[in-house]
N, C-alpha and C positions, 0 to 999 in steps of 0.2 A: 505571595501570601494570599491574594484575593482568589487565585485559581485553586489553591489547596483547600481554602475554606468552602468555596462553592462545591468542590468535588466531595468533601466530607459531608456537607449538608445533603447533597443529592443521594449519597450512599445511605445515610440514615433514613431518608424517606423511603428508599427501596426496601430496607430491612423491615420497616413498619408495615409496608404494603405486603410483603411476603407472609407476614403473620396474620393476615386478615382473612385467610381461608378463601372460600369460593367467591367472596365479595370483592376480590382484587380486580382493578381495571387492568386486564392483561395487556391491552394495546398501549396504554400509558406506560405500564411497567417495561414493555419491550423498548419503547422509544427512549425512556429515561436511562435504561441500562446501555443502549447503543450510544447515546450521547456521552455518558460517563466514560465509555471505553475510549472515545477519541477527543475528549475535551482538552486534555493537556496539549495535544498536537495542534489542535485548532487555535488555542490561545497562543502558543509559540509562533505559529505562522502569522497570526494577527499582529503580533508585536513586530515581526520582521517586515510585514507589509507597511506598517506605520513608519518604521525607520526608513525604508526605501522611498516611500512617498515624500518624506521630509527631505531626503537627499536630492531627489529629482526636483522638488520645488526650489530648494536653495541654489542648486546648480543652474537651473533655468533662470532664476532671478539674476544671478551674476552674469550669465550670458546676455540677458536683456540689457543690463546696465552698461556693459562695455560696448555692446553694439549700438545702443542709443547714443553713447558718447561719441563714437566714431561718426555716426550719421550727423549729429549736431555740429561737429567740427567741420565736416564736409560742407554743410549748408552755410556755416559761418564764413568759411574761406570763399565760397562761391559768391557771397555778397559783395566781395571786391573791395571792401574798404580797409583791409588789413595790409595792403601794400599801397605805395604812392600811386594814386589814380589820376591820370591826365584829364583835364577839363579844358574846354575851348570857349572863349567868350562869345563866339557866334556859331551856334550849332548848325546853322543853315549852310555853312561853308564846308565843314568836314566833320567826320566822326573820328574820335581819337581813342586809343586804348593802349594798355600796357603791352610791351613786347616781352614775351617770356624769356627771350634769349639774353637780354641785357637789363641791368638794373636802371630804372628810370632816374633822371636827374635833370635839373635846369628849368629854365623858362624860355619859351620860344614865341616868335611872331610868324604868322602864316598869311601870305597874300596870294590869292589865286587869280590868275589872269584869264585862263581858259581851261575847260575841261577836256579830257581825252574823249574823242568821238570816233565812231565807226562810219565808214562809207555806206550810204544807202542809195540804191539805184532802182528805178522802176522801168517797166517795159511800156511800149505803146498799149493803148486800150484794145481789149478783145471783147467780142460779144458776150462771152461767158467763159468760165474756167474750163468748160468742155470743148472750147474752140480748138481746131487743129492748128498745129504750128509748123508743120513740115518735119523733116528728119535730117540727120547728119550728126555733126559733132560740135558741141559748145566747148570752148577752151577758156579757162580762168587763168589770167596772169596777174602776178602780185608785184606791187612796188609803190612808188609815190606818185600820186595824181596831182598835177599842178594845173594852172590855168592854161588850158589848151595843150598840155603836155603829159607824158607818162614816162617815168624812169623805172624801168623793170628791175626788180631785185633778182639777179640771176642766181643767187644762192638758193632760191626757192623754186622748186619744180612747178611747171605749169600743170594744170589738172584738166584732162580731157573727160567730157561727159557725153556718152553716146545717147542720142535721142532716136528711138526706133520709128519706123514708118507708122503713120496713123496716130502719132503721139498727140496728146492734148496739152493744154497749159497746166493742167493738174499733174500730168505725167512728168513734165519738166521740173515741177516743184519736187516731186518725189525723187527724181534722178539726182538733182543738185544736192538735196539734203542727205542722200545716201552716199554721196561722193566723199564726205568727211573732209572737205577742203577748207573749212573754217569760214565758209559763206553759207548762210541759211537763206531759205526761200519760203515765201508764202503768197497767197492770192489776196489782193486787196480789192474789194468791191467798191470802185470809185463811182462818181456820178456819171462818168462817160463810159463805164464798162469795167471789165475785170482786168486787173494789171498784175503782172509778176513783179514782186518786190524782192530784191536781193540785199542782204545786209552782212557786211564783213565784221572784222574784229576791230576794237579800239586801237588807235595808234596810227600815225602818219604813214608808217611803212606797210600798213595793212590795206592800202588802197588797191583796187583791182580794175582790170578791163575784161570785157567779155567778147570773145571772138566767136564767129560761126562759120562752119564749113558745111554747105548744104549738099544733100543728096540730089543728083541730077534727076529731074522729073518730079521731085517732091520738095520744091523750094518753099521758102517762107521762114526758115529758121534765122535768116539774117536780120529779120525785124527785131530780134531779141539782142543782137550784138550792140556793144557800146564801147567807145573810146573817146577820150576828151577832145581830141583835135577835130573830129568830125561828128561826134554824137551830139544829139540834142541836149543842150545844157539844162533844159527843164527836167530831164530824166534823172539828173544827179540831185537827189533830194538833200543829202548831207555829205560832206567830204570827210575823209579820215584825217584825224589830227591828234597831236600829242597834248597832254596836260602841260600847262605852263604856270609855274608858281615860284614864289620866293620864300625861302625859310631864313629868317633873320636877315633879310635883304639880299640873300644869295640866290640868283636866278637858277632855276632847275626845270627840267622837262621829264615827262614820264609818258610811256605809251599807254599806261593804264591809270585809271583814277584810284586804284588801290595801290598806294605808294609803298606799302610795307613799312619796314622800320627805316625812318629817315633821320632819327637821332637816338641817343641811348635811352632805351626803354619806351620809345614812342613810335607807334604804328599809326598811320593816317590813311583815311579813305576820303577823297574829295567828293563834295556834293554840289557845290555852287561856287560862284566867283565873288570877289570882294576887292577888286582893283582899287587902290588908293585908300583902303580902310583895313589894314591888317588886323587879323584876329589874334588874341593872345592865348597861348597855351601854358597852363601851369599844372603842377602836381599837388595833390592834397597831402597833408601830413597825417599819417596813420597812427601816430604814437598813442593817442587816447584810445583808439579802437583796439590796438594790440594790448594795452594795459588792461582794459576791460575784459578782453578775451582770456588773457592769462589768469585773471582773478576767477573767471567762471570755470576755466579748466581746472584750476586748483580745487575749487569747491566740488566739482564733479568727481575728480580723482579721489578726494577724501570720502565722498559718499560710497564709492566702490570699495575703497580700502576698508572702511568701517564694516561693510557687509562681508567682505572677504576675510578679514581678521576674525570676525565672529564665526564664520563658517569653518575655518580651519583650526579653531581653538582645540587643543589636544584633549580637553576634558568635556567640553559642552558642544563642540562644533559638529554640525551634520556632515561636514566634509573634512573631518580631522586628518584623514590619511588618503585623501583624494588626489590622484595625480594631476588631474585637470586644474583643480583649484590651486595647487601649489605651483604649477607651471605659470598660471596667470599672475600669482603673487611675485614670482621671480622676475617676470617681465616688467611688471609695474614698479617694483622696487628699483630696478636698474634704469627706469625710464629717463630720469633726470640727467644721468651721465651718459646716455647713449648718443653716439654721434649720428645725428639725423641729417646733416648736410655734409656728406663726405667730399663733395667737390668744392666746398667753400675754401677760400684762402685761409692760411694758418691763423691769421689774426682776426678773422671774421667770426660771426656767430655760427656755432656748429652744434651746440647742445641746448637742451631746455634749461640746464643749469646756468647757461650764459644769459638767459632771460629771467633768472631769479628763482627757478623752481628747484626745491631740494626735498629729500626724504628724511624724516625724523626718526629717532630711536623707537618711537612707539608705532611706527609703520604708517604715519600720516604724512601728508605733503604740506610744505609751507612755501609761500611766495615772498621772496625778498624784493620788495618794490624799489628799494634804493639801487640794487644791482640792475634791475630791469630798466630803470630810468637812465642809469649810466650807460647801459648798452644801447638804448634807443638814441641817446645823444651822440655816442661814439660811432655807431654803425646802423643808422636807421634803415638803410637799404637792405643790409644783411638780416636785420631782424624781420623786416617785411618779407624777405625771401623764404623765411621759415613757414609762412602761411600761404602755401600754394597747393594746387591740385596735381603737382607733378610727381615724379618718381620718389623724390625726397621731401622731407619737411614734417611738420608736426602731424598733419592730417594723415599722411601716408604711414607714419610710424604707428599711430594709434589704430588706424584701420588694419594694419598688419597684425597688431596684437589681438584685435577683435576677431579677425579671420582665423588666427591660430587657435583662439579659444572656442570657435564655433565650427571648425572643420569637421565634416562628417568623415568617418573612417579612420580618424586618428584617435587611438585609445588614450592618448595623453592629453586630450583636449576636454573642455567641459562638455561638449557635445558627445564625445566618446564616453564620458562618465554617465551622462544621461541615458545613452543607448545601453550601456552595461546594466545600470540600475533598472531600466525598463524591462530588459530581458529577464533579470532576476524576479522582478515583480510578476512577470508573465508566468515564470516557472512556479511561483507560489500559488498563483491563481489556478494553474493546472493541478497542483498538488491538493489544493482545497477542493477542487472538483472531484479528484479521486477519493479523498477522504469522505466527501458527502455521498459518493456512490457506495463506498465500503460500509459507511454508517447505515445507509438505507438497507443494504443487503443483510447486515447483522440484525437491524430492527425487524425486517421481514422474517428472518429465520427464527428469532426469539418469539415473535408474535405467533408463528405457526406452532412452535413447541409449547408456548404458554397456553394456547387455545386448546391443544390436545390435552394438556394437564388439567385445565379447567373443566374439560368434558369428563375426564376421569374423576375428578373430585366431586363433581355434581352427581355422577353415578354412585360414587361411594356414599355420599351423604343421603341419597335416596334409599340405598340399601340400609344405612344406619337408621334412618327414620322408620323403615318397615320393621326392623328388628326391635327398635325401641317400642313401637306400638304393640308388637306381639308380646314383649315382656310385660308391658303394662296390663295387657289383657290377661296374661297368666296370673299375674299378681292379684288381679281383681277377682278371678275365679276362686283363688285360695281364701280370699276374705269372705 
């Protein structure tokens, strides 16, 4: 209605201007006529632009909401308090953490008698790291080093390291490290000179001896050789040993201080000893954290559903017939009943409905706290397992929904919708540009025509004025 009224008003002003004779503003007349010619198309495209911009804004808001929910869930899961978390009474003894492969349970005592250690061996002192050492072959053999004895592990091959003529202590370091034998080397600048230091791996079976085969005429390499029966005891800085500890009073050993999973859901890394004073390991109860998270999840889902239901309303929604919005709605409506823990036992927690989440007739979510508490009491480990960063679980499921909604190149996603609407908006912008060019061309053509007409009218009026003057003169002579 507004467009029709403005066009009629403009036409009326043009008619009035046309009747004004040579006093007409021909430039304004040309501009007004050109605008009137294209005004209806401009108004229609303007309406389409506003509609598309609203669609883009609404779709982008929904994308942001579902993406933010997935991100917040990920951060909440990574906080670590949604599953039974192990704690140790003496943190100087060990670090403890959940083992993802098994559900945690129980209470344990840990007593550490010794830590796993690596053999460390030094060479005699040299003037500097650039000192020559002779040439030949150094051989590393592995096994158990005892007091004055060595029991070779014949299942492990000896490693030969060729030392070329003219080699320095620095060259020996490079050759040993390049051999990949599990023994590292470096130069220590001691008070009495430069010493070659060799360090093996943790564990009693990773002890080693160093043999030397010298090149005739270029001796000296034998000074680096060492074995426990005849080598200087001062060169053995530390011996290779296993960790010795007791879990719930049961004696155990390990070649590494990283014990891995030593009990259901419990992984341990040893840090110190506490012989005679066992540390206690317990698991926290995540029930309150799970309940709080489920309440927050329900609130967040309802915020998204409120926006989504308004967007797809068939009468007033910006995305009433949008494929991406309807795809998101279908996934959210089915969220509560979706099996998100397919590997869980049949009687364990498998869906969000098991945690009390349900969808109502009006498209909003509700949390049944009574059912949630019953599940937490019946299967607390199974409920906690839902909140992981793994392949399955609540976070993985919501993250998948968010990714589906924001996948570029998928016309059935919200991102696909935004791409499509943006393309249409670009087309309208191009059409507006063409209309502006056509309108300007029409204005210029009319202005040229009106200018010529105005020139002719001015000429006609000049002639008329002359004739009027002549008639007046003739009439005056008659009088």
